[in-house]
N, C-alpha and C positions, 0 to 999 in steps of 0.2 A: 620756548623751552620744551624739550622732550619730556614726556610723562613716563617715568620709570616705575610707577606703582605696580606692584606684583612681580616685578622682575627680580631675578636672583643676582646678587652682587657678591663677588669674592673680594675681600679686603685682606691684604697681607700686613703683618705688623699691627694687628688690630687690638692688642691687649692694652696699649697705653698710648699716650701722646696723640699725635695727629691721626693715627689710625683709629683710635677709640672715638675721637671727636667726629671723624668722618662716618664711622659706623652709626653713630646716633643721628647724624644729619640724614643719612640715607634711610634709616628706619623711619624718621619723621616724614619722609617722602613716600612711605609705603613700600619700600623695597624689602625683600627677603634677603637675609645675609648669610654668608659663609665666612667665618672669622678664623684667620690663621694666626697662630703664634707657635712658640716652641713647645708648648704644652697646653692641652685643652683646659687644664686647670687655670691657666692665665686669663682665659676669656670667659670663664663660667659666670662671673658676676655681670659682665657686659651682656652675655647671652640672655640672662634674666631681665636685664634692663630693656633690651630691645624687644623681647617677646612681650613685655608689658605694654609696649607701644602698638601691639596688635599685628606684628609681623612674625614670620617664621624665621628660624635661625639654627644654624649648625656650627659647631666648632671643629676645626681640623688642626693637626699639628705637623710641623716640619722644621728641621734645622736648615735654614737657607744656605748655610755653608757646606752642607752635605747634599750634593745634587741627587744621589739615590733617594735620600729622604724626601726631596721635593717631588721626584717622580712617583714615589709611593703616595704622597699627599694627593697628587692629581688622580691617581687610581681610586683613592678613598672618596674624593669628590664625585668621580664618575659613579661610584657605587651608591651615592645618595639618590641617584635617579632624578636630579634636577637639571634644569637648563640654565647654565651660567651665561648671562648676556652682558654683564658688566664686570670688568676687572679693574680694581684699584691696586696697582703694585706700589703700595705705600712703604713697605719695609725697607730699611737701609741700615748700613753699619759703617760708622767712621772708626776705623780700627785703632788709629794712633795719631798723635801730633808729634812729628819728629823735628825738634829744633835743629839737630845735626842731620839735615835731610840727606846728605851724602852717605849716611849710614843706614838709610832705609833698607830693611831686610826684604827679601823676596816674598816672605809670608804676607807682608802688607798687601801686595798685589794679588796674591793667590786668594786670600780670604775676601778682599774687597771685590774682586771680579766675580767670585762665586755668589756672594750675597747681593751685590748691587747691579750685576749685569747678567750673569748666566742664569740665575734662578728666575728673575723676571722674564728673561727671554724664553725659557722653557715653558713658563706659564702662558706667555703670549702664543707660542707655537701650538700649545695644546688646545686652546680655546678658539683661536682665530679661524681655523677652517670651518668649525661649526657655526660660528657667527656669520661667516660669509655665506654658507649654505642656507642659513635661515633668512639672511637679508637684513640683519640688524645686530649691532654690537658696539660696545664702547670700552676702550682700554685707555687707562690713564696711568702713565709711568712717572714715578717721582724722581726728579733730577735734582741738581744742586747748582747754585750760582758761583761756587768757589772757583777762583781764578788766580793764577800767579802765586799760588801757595805750594811750593814743593814740599813743605812740611806735611802736607796731606796728599801726597802724590797718589797713593794707591786708591784712595777714596775718589778724588777728583777725576782720575783717569778712568775709573770704572763707571762713573756717572757720565763722563763724556762719551764712553762707548755705548752706554744705554741711550743717550741722545741720538747717536748715529744710527743704531739699529731700529730705533723707533721711527725716525724720519724716513729711513729706507723702506720699512714695511708700510708706513703710511702712504708712501708714493704709489703703492700697488692697489690701494683700496678705493679709488675713485669709482663711484657708481655701484658699490657693493652694499651700501647702507651701514657699513662698519667704519668707525673712526679710531685712530690711535693718536693720542696727544700726550704732551708732557706737562707736568706741573712743578714749579719751583716754590717750595713753601717759604723761602727766605730763612734767615737765621733765627730760629725760635728756641725758647727755653724748654727744650725737651731733654730726654736722657741723652740723645745724640748731640743736640746743640749746646748743652751745658747751661749752668745758671747765669752766665754773663751775657747771654744772647739778648739783643735789644727788643725782640718781639715775643709776645705771649703766644702760646700754641693756638689760642682762640682767634688770633689775628689772621691765621692761615685759612680759617673757615669763613666763607664758603669756597675760597679760591682753589683749594686743593681738589675739589670735586666738580668744578664747572665743566671740565672736559667730558664728564659723563652725561651732561644735559644739553650739549650743543647739537646743532643740526648736522646733517650728513656732509655738508660742504666744508666743515671746519675740521681740518685734518693736518697732522704733522706740525702742530703749533706748540709753543711753550707758553703756558699761562703762569705769570708771576703772581703768586697768591697774595702778596702784600698789596698789590694794586687793587684788590677786591675787598680789603679789610673793612669791616663795618657795614658792608652791603648785605641786603637780603639776597637769597639765591636767585630769584627771577631777574633782579637788576644786574647781578653779577654775570649771569648767562647772557643777557642782552648785550652787556659791555663786551664780553668775550667774542660774541658773534660779530658785533659791529666792527671790531678792531682786527679780526682775523684776516 
């Protein structure tokens, strides 16, 4: 298992749900954190929590549906003067469930692709060259297992596009010391998943972060978080590496 102690980790969608849980786990591993949400006020309590664990932490804000806002956030991160070596693109948006799916408006696609595909892609493009130049980096993009549900077409199509660009970029990273992988949390009782989901948010931990700790030869994989439910991090990473 890769030791990430002291490394800077950017986590999007960190204010609640899986992002918040992932932030606490990474802090317990000694990682310094950059927490993204729509307002720095949303991560202020989490920032205090992780700092109490003995790590450094900054909060940044961006509306992921507003790509200029995302680009400004990246400038703000650069201004911090820290070296981001791990990115957890956790944030996502399921805009609607359209029972009458033939009435799906174009806005479902526009918003879904901004938040779930374009924003994480821009974040990857920003940090990836620096990771390659340094010879180390980990990027984990959060996908979805939704299939054959045209009621959620915008969301599922945007996640499928994220899968594609992640695997395509990963194919160029052999020998660089940088990996890009995907995680599928499963259907969890978060604000996105709703109260009727079968899985607790905690069940996706540590699965949603194993891609940050795998070795350099594990690249372009999808880690199904529910397959690691109840495991400690070291065991989960060993399982991920053995099955990749």
